[in-house]
C-alpha positions as CSV (number, residue, x, y, z in Angstrom):
1,M,2.2,22.5,-1.1
2,Q,4.3,20.1,0.9
3,G,2.2,20.5,4.0
4,W,-1.0,19.9,2.0
5,I,0.4,16.7,0.6
6,L,1.4,15.2,3.9
7,E,-1.7,16.4,5.7
8,G,-3.9,13.8,4.0
9,T,-1.6,10.9,4.1
10,Y,-3.3,7.8,5.6
11,C,-0.2,7.0,7.8
12,G,-0.1,10.5,9.2
13,A,2.2,13.4,8.8
14,A,5.9,12.6,8.3
15,P,7.4,12.0,11.7
16,V,10.7,13.4,13.0
17,P,13.3,10.8,14.2
18,G,12.4,11.3,17.9
19,E,8.7,10.5,17.2
20,L,9.1,7.4,15.1
21,L,8.9,4.7,17.8
22,W,5.5,6.1,18.9
23,S,4.1,6.4,15.4
24,W,1.9,3.3,15.4
25,N,-1.3,3.1,13.3
26,F,-4.2,1.5,15.2
27,D,-6.9,2.2,12.7
28,P,-9.8,0.0,13.9
29,A,-11.0,-0.8,10.4
30,L,-7.4,-1.9,9.5
31,L,-7.1,-4.1,12.6
32,V,-10.5,-5.7,11.8
33,A,-9.4,-6.4,8.3
34,L,-6.1,-8.0,9.5
35,A,-8.1,-10.1,12.0
36,A,-10.4,-11.3,9.2
37,L,-7.4,-12.2,7.1
38,T,-5.9,-14.1,10.0
39,L,-9.1,-16.2,10.2
40,A,-9.2,-16.7,6.4
41,T,-5.6,-17.9,6.2
42,R,-5.2,-19.9,9.4
43,G,-3.7,-23.3,8.9
44,S,-1.9,-22.3,5.8
45,R,1.4,-20.7,5.0
46,A,-0.5,-17.6,3.9
47,I,-1.0,-16.7,7.5
48,W,2.5,-15.3,7.5
49,A,1.2,-12.5,5.2
50,V,-0.6,-11.1,8.2
51,P,2.6,-10.1,10.2
52,V,4.0,-8.7,6.9
53,L,0.9,-6.5,6.4
54,F,1.0,-5.6,10.1
55,L,4.6,-4.4,9.6
56,A,3.6,-2.4,6.5
57,F,0.5,-0.7,7.8
58,V,0.4,-0.8,11.6
59,S,4.1,-0.5,12.7
60,P,6.0,2.8,12.5
61,L,7.1,1.8,9.0
62,C,3.7,3.2,7.9
63,A,4.5,6.6,9.3
64,L,8.1,6.5,8.1
65,S,6.9,5.9,4.6
66,S,5.2,9.3,4.8
67,A,8.6,10.9,5.3
68,L,11.0,8.8,3.2
69,F,10.6,7.4,-0.3
70,A,13.1,4.7,0.7
71,A,10.6,3.6,3.4
72,R,7.8,3.7,1.0
73,T,9.8,1.4,-1.3
74,V,10.3,-1.1,1.5
75,H,6.5,-0.9,2.1
76,H,5.7,-1.7,-1.6
77,V,8.3,-4.5,-1.7
78,L,6.7,-6.1,1.3
79,L,3.3,-5.9,-0.5
80,V,4.2,-7.2,-3.9
81,A,7.1,-9.5,-3.3
82,V,6.4,-10.9,0.2
83,A,2.8,-10.7,1.2
84,A,1.4,-11.3,-2.3
85,P,3.2,-14.7,-2.9
86,L,2.2,-15.8,0.6
87,L,-1.4,-15.0,-0.1
88,A,-1.2,-16.7,-3.5
89,T,-0.4,-20.0,-1.7
90,R,-3.8,-19.8,0.1
91,W,-5.9,-19.2,-3.1
92,P,-4.1,-21.0,-5.9
93,A,-5.1,-20.6,-9.5
94,R,-6.1,-23.4,-11.8
95,A,-3.1,-25.4,-13.1
96,G,-1.7,-23.9,-16.2
97,T,-3.3,-20.5,-15.8
98,G,-1.3,-18.1,-18.0
99,A,0.9,-15.5,-16.3
100,A,1.3,-13.1,-19.2
101,L,-1.8,-10.9,-18.4
102,P,-1.2,-10.9,-14.6
103,F,2.4,-9.9,-15.3
104,L,1.5,-7.1,-17.6
105,V,-1.2,-5.7,-15.3
106,S,0.9,-5.9,-12.1
107,T,3.8,-4.4,-13.8
108,A,1.7,-1.5,-15.3
109,L,0.2,-0.8,-11.9
110,L,3.6,-0.8,-10.1
111,W,5.2,1.5,-12.7
112,G,2.0,3.6,-13.0
113,W,1.8,4.3,-9.2
114,H,5.4,5.5,-9.3
115,V,4.6,8.2,-11.9
116,P,5.2,11.3,-9.8
117,A,1.7,12.8,-10.2
118,A,0.0,9.5,-9.3
119,Y,2.4,8.9,-6.4
120,D,1.9,12.3,-4.9
121,L,-1.8,12.1,-5.3
122,A,-1.9,8.8,-3.4
123,L,0.0,10.4,-0.5
124,S,-2.4,13.3,-0.3
125,D,-5.8,11.4,-0.5
126,T,-6.7,8.4,1.7
127,A,-9.1,6.9,-0.9
128,V,-6.3,7.1,-3.6
129,Y,-3.8,5.8,-1.1
130,W,-5.9,2.6,-0.6
131,A,-6.5,2.3,-4.3
132,M,-2.7,2.2,-4.6
133,Q,-2.2,-0.3,-1.9
134,L,-5.0,-2.7,-2.8
135,S,-4.3,-2.6,-6.5
136,L,-0.6,-3.4,-5.9
137,L,-1.3,-6.2,-3.5
138,G,-4.2,-7.6,-5.6
139,S,-2.4,-7.6,-8.9
140,A,0.8,-9.0,-7.4
141,T,-1.2,-11.8,-5.8
142,W,-2.8,-12.5,-9.1
143,F,0.6,-12.7,-10.7
144,W,2.0,-15.0,-8.1
145,R,-1.0,-17.3,-8.3
146,A,-0.3,-17.7,-12.0
147,V,3.4,-18.4,-11.3
148,L,2.7,-21.0,-8.6
149,S,0.1,-22.7,-10.9
150,A,2.5,-23.0,-13.9
151,R,2.5,-26.6,-15.1
152,A,6.2,-26.5,-16.1
153,A,8.9,-25.4,-13.7
154,P,10.7,-23.5,-16.5
155,D,7.6,-21.3,-16.9
156,A,7.6,-20.5,-13.2
157,V,11.3,-19.7,-13.3
158,L,11.0,-17.4,-16.4
159,W,8.0,-15.5,-15.1
160,S,9.7,-15.0,-11.7
161,L,12.7,-13.8,-13.6
162,A,10.5,-11.4,-15.5
163,G,9.1,-10.0,-12.3
164,L,12.6,-9.6,-10.9
165,M,13.8,-7.7,-14.0
166,Q,10.9,-5.3,-14.2
167,M,11.3,-4.4,-10.5
168,G,15.1,-4.0,-10.9
169,F,14.7,-1.9,-14.0
170,L,12.3,0.5,-12.2
171,G,14.7,0.6,-9.3
172,A,17.6,1.4,-11.6
173,L,15.7,4.3,-13.3
174,L,14.9,5.8,-9.8
175,T,18.5,5.3,-8.7
176,F,20.0,7.1,-11.7
177,A,17.3,9.8,-12.1
178,P,19.1,13.2,-12.2
179,A,16.6,14.9,-9.9
180,A,14.2,14.1,-7.1
181,L,10.8,13.3,-8.6
182,Y,8.3,13.3,-5.7
183,A,6.9,16.4,-4.1
184,A,5.6,14.3,-1.2
185,H,9.2,13.8,-0.1
186,A,10.6,17.2,-0.9
187,L,11.3,18.3,2.7
188,A,11.0,15.4,5.2
189,P,14.2,13.6,4.2
190,Y,16.3,16.5,5.4
191,Q,15.1,15.7,9.0
192,W,16.6,12.2,8.5
193,G,20.0,13.3,7.2
194,L,19.1,12.8,3.6
195,T,18.5,15.0,0.6
196,P,15.3,14.2,-1.4
197,L,17.5,12.9,-4.3
198,G,19.6,10.8,-1.9
199,D,16.4,9.4,-0.4
200,Q,15.1,8.5,-3.9
201,Q,18.4,6.9,-4.8
202,L,18.3,4.8,-1.7
203,G,14.7,3.7,-2.5
204,G,15.8,2.8,-6.0
205,L,18.7,0.7,-4.7
206,I,16.3,-1.1,-2.4
207,M,14.0,-1.9,-5.3
208,W,16.9,-2.8,-7.5
209,V,18.9,-5.1,-5.1
210,P,17.3,-6.4,-1.9
211,A,13.8,-6.6,-3.6
212,A,15.3,-9.2,-5.9
213,L,15.7,-11.7,-3.0
214,P,12.1,-12.9,-2.9
215,Y,12.1,-13.4,-6.7
216,L,15.3,-15.3,-6.5
217,A,13.8,-17.5,-3.7
218,M,10.9,-18.3,-6.0
219,I,13.2,-19.1,-8.9
220,A,15.2,-21.4,-6.6
221,L,12.0,-23.2,-5.4
222,A,10.6,-23.5,-8.9
223,A,14.0,-24.9,-10.2
224,R,14.1,-27.4,-7.3
225,R,10.6,-28.5,-8.0
226,G,11.5,-29.0,-11.7
227,W,14.6,-30.9,-10.7
228,Q,12.7,-33.2,-8.4
229,G,10.0,-33.8,-11.0
230,A,12.7,-34.8,-13.6
231,T,14.6,-37.1,-11.3
232,P,13.5,-40.8,-11.6
233,A,12.0,-42.2,-8.5
């Protein structure tokens, strides 16, 4: 079962430590898409999303995420908490667009894709894999567009805090789960000096603590914007 799951992974089979540095993904279609995104975002802050996506999908992190749940967590955090807000700056929403629906949808997708059956399916089928990646990135960009368009700084702060809390809660559940949940990572972590449960706990901690940093940065920026707006000229 484990071999079947890893065989269909878009990023390739789980590498052993000695192979990782050579495990780059030069899929022509992916490189063309990144080049198109570079052209679409040039001259804006959103162009920094391109190296973030390069790291996630082209660098050896892509292959490592086939082996370790912790690496997959880093991959997902890069998508929803780094690349997505950068892309949102390029395609802002109308001022005052509500964030409730984008928050609910992006949260449901993030949690839904971490249900073991859905997660393992995504790592066994390329089409489902890309459904996972694009839905996570797209819904998170939608959420951050709404946050950035909030008329009042407190709204941006509160919705960013809500995003931080849902991410942290999912991370906490994964950290304290009593057993390893994902068949896709049932064997490979041993090659990296981890048990499957230890790998999952590490991934949960990454989602719980370091993943909070982009949300805290957005909270700080929104609070600063509100403070500057409230300060008399």
